[in-house]
N, C-alpha and C positions, 0 to 999 in steps of 0.2 A: 504494500500500500504506500503510494507516494503521498503520505499525509503531511510530512514536515519538509517543505521546501525552505521556508523561513518562518520565524516565530516572533510575534510581538508579545511581550510580557508586561504586566502591570503589577506594581507592588503596593502594599499598604491596605488598610481596611477602608472600604468605601462606605461613606455615610449615605443612608438611604431614607427616602420618604415613603410612608405607607399610604397607598391610595385604594379607593374602592371602585371608582367608576371607570376602570381600565377598559379600553376599546369601545366605550359607549359613545353614542352619537351626541353631537352638540355640547361637548364639554371642553374646558380649557385646560391647558397644561401649565403647571407652575414649575419653575426651574430654580430651586433655591440654592443649589450647591454645585461645585465643580471639582473634579479631581484632575490635577495637572501632573505632568512628569512621566507619562507613558513613553517607553522607548522601543524602537524597532531593532531587533537583534537578528542578524542573518547568520548563515552557517559559518562565515568567516569572522564572526565576532565584531563586525563593523556596527556602529551604533548611529542611528539616525533619529531625528526628532519626529514625533508624530503628534496628531491633534489631541485635544483634551477628551477625557472620559467624563461624562456628566451623569450623575445619579439624580433623578428628578421624579416628581410625581407626575409622570407622563401619562397621557391618555390619548388613545387613537380616536380620531373622528373620521367618519365617512363623509366625504364632501357631498353636499346636496346642491347641485347647481340650480341657480334661480331659473324659473321658467322663462322662456323667451317670450317677449311681448307678442300678442296676437297680431298678425299682419292686418293692415287696414284693408277694407274691402276694395277690390279693384273697381275702378270706374271705367266706363266705356265712352268713347267719343266717336262721332260719325266721321267716316273717312271723307276725303275730298269729293268722291263721286256719289256719296249717299244723298238720297233725296228725302224730303219730309213732306208728306201729303196731308193736308187738313181736310177731313171729311165734314160735310155739313151735318150739324147736330140737330136732332128733332126737338121741337119745343114741347115740354111736358105740360099737359093741361089737367087740372084737378078733376076727378070724376064727380058725377052728381051725387048728392047725399044718399039717395036710395041705393046707388051702386056701392058706396062705401059700407053701408050697413050690411049688405049681402056678403061683401068680402070678409067683414069681421066675423059674421056667423060661420062662414066656411072655415076660417082659420081656427076658431074655437072648436069646431067639430073635429078637425084633424088633431088638435092637441089632446082632445078627450079620447081619441082612439088609442088602442094598445099598440105601442111602438116596440119593435124588437130591441133588446138590450145591446148596447155597443160591445164589441168583443173586448175582453180583458187580456192584457199582456200576461204571458205565462211567467210565474215567479221564478227567480233565479234558483237553480238547484242548490240545496244546502250542502256544504262541505263537511262531512263527518270526519273529524280528526280524532284518532285514538292513539294513546301512548302507553307504554308499559316499561317497567324496570324490574329486573330479576337479578338477585345476587348470584355471583359465581365464585369459583375458587380464587384464592389469592386476592381477596377483597376487590374483585372486579365486578362490574355490573353490565348485564346485557340490556341495552337500551333499544327499544323499537318504537317506530312510529308508522301509522297508516293514514294517508291522506290521499284518497283516490283522485281528488280533483286538483292535486298539486304535483303532477309528475315533473321530474327534472327541475325542481325548484331548490334554490339555496335556502338553507336554514342555519341558525346559530344555536349551538348547544351551550347552555349555562349550567355550571355546577360549582358552588362554593368558591367562586372567584375564577374558576377555570372556564375559558371560552374558546370555542373553535368552530370553524365553518364546515358544513357538510352539504351534500346534495342528495335529494331523494331520487329514487330510480324511476324508470319509465312508468311504473304503476303507482307512484307517489309513496313508496315505502322506504324506510330507513332501518337498518339493523346493524348496530355497532357495539363494540365492547369498550367500556370506559373505566379507568381506575377511580375508585371511590376515594373521596377526601374526607368524608364524615360518616359516622355510623348511621345516622338518619340521613340518607342521601336523597336529595331533591334535585331533579333534573328538569330544566325548562328547555323546550325546543320551540324556537320562534321563527316564523316565516318573515320575509321582508315586508309583507302587507299587514303585519300586526297579528295575524292569526297564529295559532300554535297549540301546544299542550304541555301538561305538567305530569311528571311521573315520580313516584317516591318508593323507596325500599329501605329495609334495614340490613346493614352489612355487618354481620357479627364478627368477621375476621379482621376488621379494620385495625384492631389493636396489635396485630402481629406484624405490621408492615410500616416502614418509614417511606415517605414519598417526597420527591422534589419535582417542581414543574418549571419549565421555561416556555413562555408563550410570546408570540409576536404577530405582527401583521405584515403581509406582503413578502417580497423576496429580499430578506435581510442577510441570509446566509448563517443565521445563528445556529449553534449546535450545543447540546448538553452532553458533557463527558463525565463519566464516573470511572475512577481507577480504584479497584477493590484490592485492599491489603497490599499496597505498594506496586501494583501491576504497572508495567511500562506501556506506552502507546503501542497498539498493534499486537499485544500479547493477550493471553487468556486473563480475564478479569478487567480488561478495558472495555467498558460498555458505552456505546454511542450509536448513532443512527446507522453506521456502517457495520456494526456488530451488536444488534439490539437484544439478542437472546429472545426468550419467550416466557409465557406465563408459567410453564413447567419448572423453570428455575426457581420461582418463588414458592411453588407448591412443595418442591422437594428440599428446599433449603440450600440448593447448589450455589445460588448467588442472585444478583439483581438482574433486572431486565428493563428495557425501554419500550414505552408505548408511544407510537407516532399517531397523533390526532390531527384531523383536518384534511380537507380535500385540496390537494395542490393545484387542481385545475380551476378552482374558484378565483376569479380575478381579485387581487388585493385581499385575499381571504385571511382569516384568523387561523394560525397554526399553533401547535403545542407539542412538546415532548415531555413525558412523565417517566421519571426513573423510580423504580420500586425495589426495595430491599427487604428480605424476610428476616427481621431482627430477632424473632423468637425461635426460629428453626435453622439458623445459619450453621453450616458445618465448619466455618472458619471464624477466626476472631481477628480484630485489628481495626484499622481505620479505613473508611471509604472516602477518598478525595474527590471533590466535586468542582467542576469549573465550567465556564461558558466560553465558547470560542466561535470565531467567525473568520472566514477567509476573505481577504481583500480581493474583490473581483469587480468586473465591469458593472454589475447590478447594484453595488453598494459603495464603490469607492468615491471619496470626497463628499459623502453624505452623512447626516446624522440618522442613526437607526435606533429604534426603541424596542424594549422588551419588558416583560414582567416576570418575576419569579415568585413561586409559592413553595412553602416547605411545611410539612407536618410530621411529627414524630408519634408513631403509634396512634394515629387518628386524633391526636389532641389539637390544641389551637393551631390555626394556620397563620404563619407569618408571611408577609409579602413585601417585595421591594420592586420599585420601578427604576428602570435604567435607560439613560440616553447616552449613546456612544458615538463619538466623532471618528469616522473611519478615515484613514489616510488617503491621500490623493491616489489617482489611478497609476502613477508610476511605481506604487508599492504593490501592485497586483501580484498575487501568488503568495504573499505573506499571510501569517495567521495572527489574529489578535486573541490573546489568552487573558481571561479575567478570572482571578482567584478571589477568595474571601467573600464571595457574594452569597454563598450558602454556608451553613454550619456543617462541618464534616460529620459524617456518621461514625459513631464508635460502636463496634459490634463485639459481643462476647459469644463464643461458640456454645452450642447447646447439645 
């Protein structure tokens, strides 16, 4: 794996602001603090300056373009060869009183006659939306939705601060597996038109697992990395999107695994990665190091990118941090930005 061409490292503890309205529409971002001094380190140990790393109460907003003004009605003008003909108008003469009375009686008779009812427009078909949540092994939840009138539609899944975008299939159905972040797990599935559904379930195994979440919007290049018990990059115990593992690791206590959430085909969609470790059934002991990384590439170079982190130990209180990161200019393409100390490392005792 050609993972390390060059590496950017940051040092120090990053102060963070806790926010609730992450990724929600029509909210404003506060930028209270900056972290300076990140350096770019390449394979030859040359050091270059790079931009600032900013931790902020960042919120993503979906731009809602103002509607275009309605075009004024088109006016027509006569062409040079058009002609206008004035027809002689007939002069109206009031009818005699006895004729008026007869006409009034005729109108009244017609009004009293039974008239056929005007046809009524057919009511719009009602969209029956159903949702369900079912607990699974390793504190996972099977989340389903059925909305037959909403095929191939974008939805946003909300759960305890976790947000990500999905798309219903051609029948309006959705069937996904989501890591639970709370014992009483509530899931909201919302369509862009405001419709949706809510599902709830109890996850008894939540106390056996630690979880961390990295979530973002659009093509930022963010990656969540876990290095279990001193594992090096690219070796067993290095868990990331390129070596995610699966739920069986958590069930057997072999190690942690990564859940990839969100539909990458949704334009400017919400994406998330969730790392899960089985703290009560682990076959090994030691520390699990956690970091956030992103490669400097054409899609993010020279930009500020935003993310949010969530962390919970054994299903207890969830801590969150919002991050704004200044990516170096495009001449640094191929380098990696590595952010440490954004999570509290997991300390695991073997069982």
